[in-house]
C-alpha angles and dihedrals in degrees: 000000000000095000094052096041094054101031092114091054092045094051096042100043106001090250109226091020089070094048109110099204099215090141102111110222128203086280090063103036124166127252136313094073125214122236122236096166137023099235122089135207101243139147140159087247115096088225090083124063113204103266128169116239112269091012136099127187130223118197103183140011135178120252113270095204105088117086093185088067091054108035129048101232108246106144141032085239088071092054090056090048090053093054091051099040099087093053091045093052095044095057116050111224091221099041088124092071095044101114143163125263106213124211115236092239097044135286123057140277091215141276130296145175105261118219094191089056089068088069091211114146091205090070092060090062096047118112111253091245091058091049088063090056089047095052091049092051092049094047094047096040111130098148087247113061090018119020135200086247089060090053090049091052090057095045088051090049095138091063102029102045094068088055092060093235121183123242134176120239129189111198117212094232147354128239125204138179122205099257090058094024096063095058089043091055089042089055092048090050090047091048089055089055090049091051088051092052091050089055095250134123109280091201089072084081098085132121111264094192127050113279122198119190119189117193103219109123101074105069115100130194096246092140121038137163091036135114086222096050097109094053094040094050092046091052090052090045091056093044090055098038106032092116093049093046092049089051092053090046088053089051092053089060101033095052123056121228095025124124121193118198109206128239118278094038101103145271114318097237094048091048088049091050097044100036123358098051110101099184086197125028123215106194116172090333096311115120122207139149120278114246130171143185119202138191091235121075092225091064080108089082088086089063086078087067093053092258115130106234139147143162124272133175119274092248092052090048090052090055090049090052089054093054101264112149111236112243110215139165110251100253132227114239124224112210109218112193118202120199137170127019134281117259125248112286096015114126137211087250090059088050096050093048088052093048090047092055093047095049093043089055093046093050116237104169110146092009136107117238115209120194123212142145142090091299090069092079091065094052117089119218089254090054090051091049089052090056093044091048093064095053090117090055092055090039102242126135088226140004097204131197113188117226115271138151092293089059092051091049090052092050089055092045091054094053104262109151122258090240092054093048090048090052092049093050094045093050096046093046092048091050096044093247098116124090115215108186089191088070130064110275120233111224113253126206120243133181091236137350136233132175135197127187103215089213088071094060112109134186111281147151132209131232162343092216110353133047095226094054094097120189121193108234092237090058097044099101093051091044092051093052092049088052089056089052099042123092116262109290142098089311102027146070101176096226110172114245092242091056099045095090094045115142121208111205120199142155119257115192089335096310128105116259138168141200133191137185105301096023112148112237098163125041113174133177096203147126138070090263095074112008091074090060114086094195095062095037093052088040088059089051091052091051089052092049095049090047091052091048090053094046101253121145133188112242111259097234093062109098103230124183144166119206111178121207093229142001089260090074091057091050095054094041089054094044091051091050091232099114088074091062093044088054091051089056092049097259096126117160108266101181146308108274145069098292115155096016091068096037097270090124094126124218123320118224111293094233090054091048092051091049090053097047099040092049098036091236119180095226122190138225121198116197139164091234138115103237128056103161114155113275093015105097098039133334091239099050107081092172116057123176130193113219142156116273092254090053091048088060091045094052090046089054092048091047093213143060089217094090139106103218091197097060107016127068121241089222147310118288136189117332090015094287119154114242122208130196091254089060093062101030113108123225122243088249093054091052093046091052093053092045091051094051099037110038108074135170092238089064091061093044093050093046097050098039087067101031098104095042084088122200133279094268092051095043091052093060109109119209134182119253099221119115095223114069119239103224116215108214090202094056117113092191106046118035132166106249122224097232096115100034111140090359117167133190092256118084111241093224127221115333121228125231111212129169091346122178122230108248094186136006113205138182127216130317100024101170133202085254087066094044106035123063107260139159125008124354107247114234096236098042127114088249090054090050090051092051095045090051087057095050100260113147118228092245088060098049091105118185130308089244091060091052098050089118091068113075093191092062095040093051088052091048096050110114088005096126109134092220098051115130115211115182091214087069094060097230099327108130122217146066099308138104140182118262095222100209094052101025090228122147108233139162109274091248094050092048091048092051091049090054091047094049090054092047096248124147119226135204135188127229116209144167131227126327094018110185098017117157132048119011096251117171090197089065084071101029093051096054090045091054089048089057100254109158101182144008119212111197142156090240140345135221109248102243095040093053089052091049092052089054090047090057094046097256116139114235114205130180127212114236117266112286093019133099138148092284097049090047091050094242114157099178092246092099128092115242133214119190111205098214119152115256092216112079091213089065094056121087128192109267097005124154122251133184122241119198132187133212091248094061102265120138130185139163125244135182115240107229099215092129101185141028088250091060090052088055091052090051091049090054095045093254143340098282097053087047091055093045093051092050095045094045090060092059 
């Protein structure tokens, strides 16, 4: 009904896509702010406004009641809408179900929109995750931004979801980390300048929903195996990133409604889980579920707390901050039933790697996964968060765990007040969003069903190059040896038989040492996935203790490190007495941040590095992370395995991944006795006992009461107070991007792609690690050349991630991964391509600039799962700055496809069963994409013809999935679209 009734509006002005959602909802209410907790964000530093915990203030907002400021007039229909809009907005369509939530002892918690009051039996069968979307649509319904028809689509989810219908969604808040946060704040600052140049009020560029930014991605493991490692690494972190940190501190004062959590506080997702997550908002007396989008793909970790959250691109998050409703396809929901109980000694990491493999095989891209069943009672909140965290690895938008008694217990454990927890429980029960496993369960409808008996989960790791390539521990030795034999690929290194037993001898600190294929050179307890889970962290401590007691010692040339996700971890490791034993094995705390998991592993010892490179050794890293793509962890570790923290310690002790723990000893202990894994592996009961005695609510309270007080280095940063940023043209960290150069008020319309050259020709599984600048800046790269030309010494290059605020460096680092495989290079691996007109082999950046300078368009050919991995906006911004106009792939990762659209790049999919190879495309052709130049002639998901200069012709599907995305494309991207709408206010 809706689609037909409003088709003229949709085609003329893209309907919702031209709605600038500056109408603040209950999730973005104006000051004064309500209090959900008693603690406040406060510090002597001017970087922090005094803000109550779980509360953000808004001081001004533009009027929502002028359609002419939001929609480019294109139809008489719009004039009629404008006349009716004020009356529509003033009377809420669902005011009849707006009811009071009483307190048990008298008074009220607040008011809320009651789903049961709709008396619609379809709602009772909805998955809990869909109910959150429904409540948001009802609460924000104004028959303009969100219509009654949108609400009906969600209620009728069973029938509408298979049709891929579009709905609007307004998340309650936005979460950032510093790698993605810096470019987001750069863009906001640049947008203010653009508003200024267009003669509009630059202060309209302000977050309209709460924004939390946690600085956690900048610390590197420069110093390890030292009692002083935390302080030493933080000093180096500030030396490298002082300019970035000062910029973020400026942003926390220049922009309203933005909180910045200083460096050294913890990993963003653990801080979100333990502290920032509200579960239920109470804003000016209106209650509603917490929901969040974040610029990190592992934002999904909060799903374990019953908060709907997922990763989006930085550009999409910026639009959300500015009040844009997210347009999303109503997802299918996979019901995943858990039964039974995990066996003794099996960890949450083993479980999540098993779940990842099952869901990857089932196919859950673009879907929600909702967990339920009797097995839930045996899963701690931390175990659930571990599973939810790895949603990107199994491909789902969310891995959702509805709130139940376990959730409430965790909220109390982590220091949330009794009153707050009582309010959360009362609201969720009243709105049929709480699961009580003590009561009979009403059957819910799901798009498909899976089941796992937890008793079948066995110890395992994943690798050596992808997180979903799970290997049972008992099969690891055989799997490793087959990887040595196999041809180069995700499970192969092609090491000749005669070279597989090669030994590389070297001298380490004056003593003889040796490494072989499979030798562990990095062992890191790291990452949000596992460091938030006391059972596996204390389990690692118990393994270290038992190893010390039996006389085992990690070899000194292995780079060992421990990077907790919050200060709470340190507190319970110290209280348990286990940190002492971890230190003895070299797992000293190195800092509070992501470290090795995102490539911030620091340098390994030079003598080890030389032994690896000179002997072509396939060295291994073992880490408790969530990503192990080739080239990510460290350039010299070709094999990278994901494992639980206890197994990280075990593999460090063994010194190799080429071991069968069942039959081979880890080492020789006291009195020459062989020690096996079973001798040092703790029982589930042992771990539970230590968790019970060592993890206490006061630890969480103490940690988070002081979290925003910062540290001396942070508090000493001085920042200007002006609201427009003063760009320093000499800065190599913060640079004004060119996105809005020569921008006018008129949208440019769809761009054509004619006679484009192929910049790169890829196979399957090209990740954002391959595309986006990540890790260290190589000494001979275009980015290095740029820095050297500006007087930056090599030792001060820092990482690409730390320089995300400089578009010049990031454009040069796009497609600069040393392991990238481009078919145009005929087997040569590395960040180069062929400049087709000249036949020269150039760096990708240099080739792209040569095409741009001669006015030539470029496209990219790719295989399946293009853009999988972290939700990096630079994986879209970089190609755009290099001049890429379109990407033609077999399939796209969800967030990356959205990001490409947001930057004005056309995503196209080959038809099923076709790809570049089957069509005989080599990448040496010139490509013309026959896309209409009038936006009204383009439909979401329509077919277009692509032709080449050598006479080939094939059909592709244009992956603009919604009307909103077409509007972004018409405006040249999401940010120009937002600026044009805001500037008309």
